[in-house]
N, C-alpha and C positions, 0 to 999 in steps of 0.2 A: 848359284842362280838356278841351275837346272839339275835334274837328277836322272839316274837310270841311263838309258842309251843315248839320250839327247845331250851332248856336250855343249858348252857355250859356243864353240865353233860351228857345230851343226845347227844350233838354234839360230845363229845369225844367217847362215846360208838358207835355212828354211824361210826366214823372214824375207829374204831377197827373192824368194820363189825359185831358187836355183834347183834344177832337177838332178842333184848329185846322187849316185848310187849309195853312198854312205848315209846320206840323209834319208833316202827311201828305206834302207834297211833299218835305220833307227826308228822310223815311224812305224814300220811293221812290227818291230820288237815291242814298241810302246803299246800298240794296239793289242798284241797278244798278252802282254802283262795285264792290261786292263780287263781283257776277257777272262783270264784266269782268276783275277780278283773277284769278278762277278760270280764265277762258278763257286769259288770258295764261300762267298756270301750266301749262295743258295744252299750249299752243304750245311753251313752253320745254322741257317734258318730251319732246315728240315730236322736237323738233330735236336734243336731246341724244342721243336713242336712234335717230336717223335711220338709221344704218347697220345697226342691229340689228333693225329692223322688217322684216317680209316685204315685198318690193317691191309686191305688190298692196295691202297695208294702207297703205303709205306713199303710193302714188298716190291711193288713195281719200281719204285724209285731205287731201292737197294740193288735190284737186278740190273737196271739200266746203268747205274753208277759203276757197278762192278764190270759190266761189259765195256763201258767207256775206258776204264782203267786198263783192262786187258788189251784193248785196241791201241792205247797209247804206249804200252810197253812193247807191242809188236812193231809199230811203225809210228813214231812220234811226229814225223814230218807230215804225213797225210792226215793224221788226226788233228794236228794244228790247223790245217786248211779247213777242216770241217768246223772247228771251234771258232775260227776267225772269220768265217763266212758272214756277210752282213746280216742275214736274217737270224742267225744265232744270237747276235747282239740285240736285235730288236725284240726277240723273244725273251731273253734274259731280263732286259729292262722292264718289259711289261709284266713278267712273272714276279720280279722282286717288288714291283710297285703294287701288286694285287693284294687285297686284304686277305687275312687268314679265312679259311673256309672254302666253299665250293669254287670261288673264282680262282684262288691259288691252286687248288687241287686239279682243276680242269686244265689249266695252263701247264702244270707240272708234267702232264702226259706227253708233251712235246719232247721231253728228254728221250723217250723211246726212239723217235726218229733220229735224233742226234747220235745216240749210241749205235743204232743199226748202221747209219751212214759211216760212222767212224770204223766200225767193225768190217763193213764191206770194203771200204777203201784199204784197210790194213790187212785184209785177207784172213781174219780170225775165224776160228771154228766156234760156233755157238748154237744153242737152241733156246728159244724163248716164246712165250705167248703174250701178245700185246692186246689189251682191250681197245678196240677202235670203234667207239660209239658212233662216230660220224662216217665210218667207212673210208677214212683216208689216213695215209701214213706219209708224212712229208720228210724226205731225206734232204737236208739242206745242202745246196750246191750240186745236187744230183738229179732230183726229180720228185714226182708225186705218184704214189700208189693209190688207186681207188678200188675198193672191194666191198663185199657185203658187210654191213655194220655188225659189230660183235667181235668176239675174240678171234685173233688171227695167229696162226702158228708160223714162226719164222725159224729157219735153220740155215746157218752159214758154214761154209767150208771152202777154204782156198779161194776166196774172192768170189764165191757164188752164193747167192741167197735164194732160198725157196720160200715163198709165202703161200700158205693155204688158208683161205678165209672160212668163215662160218658156214658158207654155202657149198664148200667143197671145191671152189675154184682155185686154181694154182697158177702161179707165174714164177718164172725163174729169171733172176737178174745176175748178170755176170760182169766181171771186169774190175780193175783196181783204179780206174781213172774215169772222170766224167765222160770224156770223149768216146770211150768204148763201152760204157754201161748201156745195157738195153735188155729187153726180154728175149730169152731164147724161145719161149713158147707162151702164147697168150690164148686161152680158151675163148670160145664164142661168147661166154658170159663174163662177169667180173671174176677176178680182178683185172684192172687195166693199168697200164704204166705210161706215164707222161715224162719222158726224159727231157732235161734241159738242153737247149741248143747251144753248142759251143760257138763263140765268136772267133773268127780267124786271127792269127797273129799274136796270141797270148793265152791267158788262162781264164778270161772272162766268159760268163755265160749269159744268155738271154733268159731271165727268170720271169716267166709268166704263169707260174703255178704255185709258188710258195705262199701259204696263208699269211705269213708275216712280212711280205715284201712291201706292202703299202699299209699305213695306219688305217684303222677302222673309219676314221673321219675323212679319209681321202687326202689329196694334196692340193694346196693352194686355195684361193678364194672360191673357186668353182668346185672344191671337194672332189677332184678327179680321182676315180678309182683306177686300179690296175687293169690293163687290157687282158682279156681272157682268151685262151685258145678257143677256136682257131682264128680269132680276130686280131691277134697280136702281130701277124704278118712277119714271121721270122725270116723269110727269104729276103724281104726288103731290108730288114735290119742287118742281116749278114752282109748284104751287098754294100749298104751305106757304111757300115763299120769298116769293112775292108778298104773301101775307097778313102775314107777319112783317115784311117791309120797310115795309108800310103802317103797321103798329103802331109800328115804330121811328121812322118819319118823324114820326108824331103825337107820340110821346113826346119825342124829341130829334132834330130835323132834322140838327144838326151831327154827331151820332154815326152817323146813317144815312148821311150823305155820306162819313164816314170809312170805314165798313164797306164801302160799294160801291167805294171807291177802293182799299182794301187787300186785299179778298178777291177773288182771281182765279179760284179754283175751289172747288167743294164736291165732295168725294170720298165717295160713299156707301159705308158699310161694311155687311157682312152684318147682317141684322136680329137683334135680341136674342132669346135663347132664351126669355125670359119677361118679365114686367113689370119696370119699373125705369127709372132714369135712363139715357138713351142715352149710349153711349160716344163721346167726341170727343177729338180730339188735333190738335196742330199740330207739324209736324216742323221742327226747327231748320234743316235743310238745304233746306227747301221752304216758307219763309214765304209767306203769302198763300193757302195751301190749308187748308181746313177739312175734316178727316177725321171723319166722324160717321155714326151711325145716324140714321134719320129720326125727328126729335122728334115727340112726341105732338100738339102744337098750336103755334100761332104764338107764344105767349108763351115756350114752351120754346126755340123756335128763336131768338127775339130774344136771350134770355139767353146761349144757346150762341154766337151770332155775336159778341156783345160780348166774351164770355170769350175766345174763340179769336183774335179780332182783336188783343187785348192780348197774347196769347202771340206773335203775329206781330210786333207793335211792339217787344216786348222782345228777341226773337230778332235782329231787324235792328239795334237799337241796340247790343246787347251785342257784335256783330261789329265795330262801329265804335269803341265806347267800352266796354272790358271793365269790368263792374261787380263782378266777384268774382275771387278767386284760388283755386287749389286749397287745400282744407282737410284736416282730419284724418278726415273721414268721419262726424263727429257728426251724428246725426239728431234732429229736433225734431218735437214734436206740433203739429198745426194742427187748427183746429176743423172744417174742411170735409172732412177725410179721416180714415180709420181708421188708415192706415199712417203711421209717422213719415217725415219728409221731410228730405233734405239742405238746406243753405242755398239752393242753386239752386232747389229745388222750393218752398221757403217764399217766396222772392222772386217766382217765377212766379205762385203762387197768390194771394199778397197783392195783387199788381198787378192781376190779373184781377178779383179780388173787390172791389177798390177802385173799379174802373170800373163794376162791377155796382152797387155802393152808390150811385154817382152817378146811374146809370140809374134805380134803384129810387126814389131820392129824387124824381126828376122825375115818376115814374109814380104816386106815391102818391095823386094826386087823380083817377086813373082817366081818362086822356085819351080823347077820342073816345067817351065813354059806356061804356067797358069797365070796369065797376066791379070785376069779378073780377081784372083786371090790377092795378088800384090797390090792392085789398086784399092781394093776394099780394105786391106790391112792398113795401108797408108792413111786412108780416110778415118778409119776407126781409131788409129793411134792418135791422130791430132785431136779428135773429139774427146777422147777419154783421158788424155794427158792432163788437161786442166781439171776435169772432174775428179780424178784420183788425187790430184794435188789439193783440191779443196777438202776432200774427205780426210786426207792425212792431217790437214790443219785442225779439223774438228777433233780428231783423235788426240792430237798433241796437246790440245787445250782441255781435254776431258780429265776429270778427277776420278773416273770410274776404272781406269786402267791400273793394274798392279805394277810394281816396279819392273817385273818381267815384261808386262804388256807395253810399258813405255819404251823399254829397250827394243822390243819387237817392232814397234812403230817407227822408232828412229832408224832401224836397219831398213825397213820398207822405204822410208823417206830417202835414204841414201841411194837405194837402187832406182827409185823414181827420178831422183835428181840426175843420176848418171845417164838414164835414158833420155831425159830432156836435153842435157848438154850434147849428147851424141846427135840427137835429132836437129838441134839448132846449128851445130857445126856442119852437118851434111846439107842443110837447107841453104 
């Protein structure tokens, strides 16, 4: 039924939203396998078009690819972190979908930043010259360099990278992990360095600089763009994240561990125009990134993180084990949204809300003395129990699910039923 790191037993536990370390490890392995497949597809495409690429583009690719391979040989663990970072996936998806010609060649230049980030993290020694027509070099998971447009010379040694731009400005970056990366010296003019802010209690970063963090068309019906520095309010995010993580640890330590293992970045979106639930999203091409406006309090952020983490889990799993096939476009009503949803949306929503039901069940007693959390959890559990049950009925009757998808929904239903029995017995 399943292949690779996701065994039938792990498949069933993932369907039940169980935050088991073995399942988390399997999903991360599946994500990495998918990322390596995309890189191989890129290499094959470049090799097939070798003679059609401009010589400068071809040489740049070959140098970047060689540097990436050297970094991988030096420290495969940190290079894997760079390759598996969410925006690397978003870039690869956009690059491979681009038509041959200038659109493909322009996006191919991003490989320089990926290779330099990998070499910096791995502590490799290298010297290269990157053409930076826009005057920016994005290092995924690390930060963004802004400098004078034109060729920039980079040299790396023992985890230190020196960049000298076309105007003669120089900046020195040091360190082998994001939390200690930063400029040793920044001159009065360009280049300038914007390091990502680490979020406490894990390896996630607040990504408000990467060009691939939000699609060009924005997020949601309002086409929300990503918040830009200095308007992303990193201090508020760090405080809210720390408080939310503490509440999640108290409520369900296993789910807190799963969240910190799978969430690699939080991408702040522009603030809402008025009051209401913050907009959030997970991109299928960039699992592990939570795109959201700043929630009102730690309880909202806990629920949002659990919700989006399960979108990431389903996105990774569905790439490895397809759960549905193309349908006829039929839309279905679900209790948590006003607009009707296709089967894919019903599955995504039911899965995320099933995980929230599990969380709310555990929070009903108000852990840590937060009685408002317990009261809200009890109310939301009751509201969503019937809604999730109705969505599972829609999915069970659908002919758009693959055999694996039907098995997945059956396991979801079993967990939903056990939560319902437990709730009725306690009531």
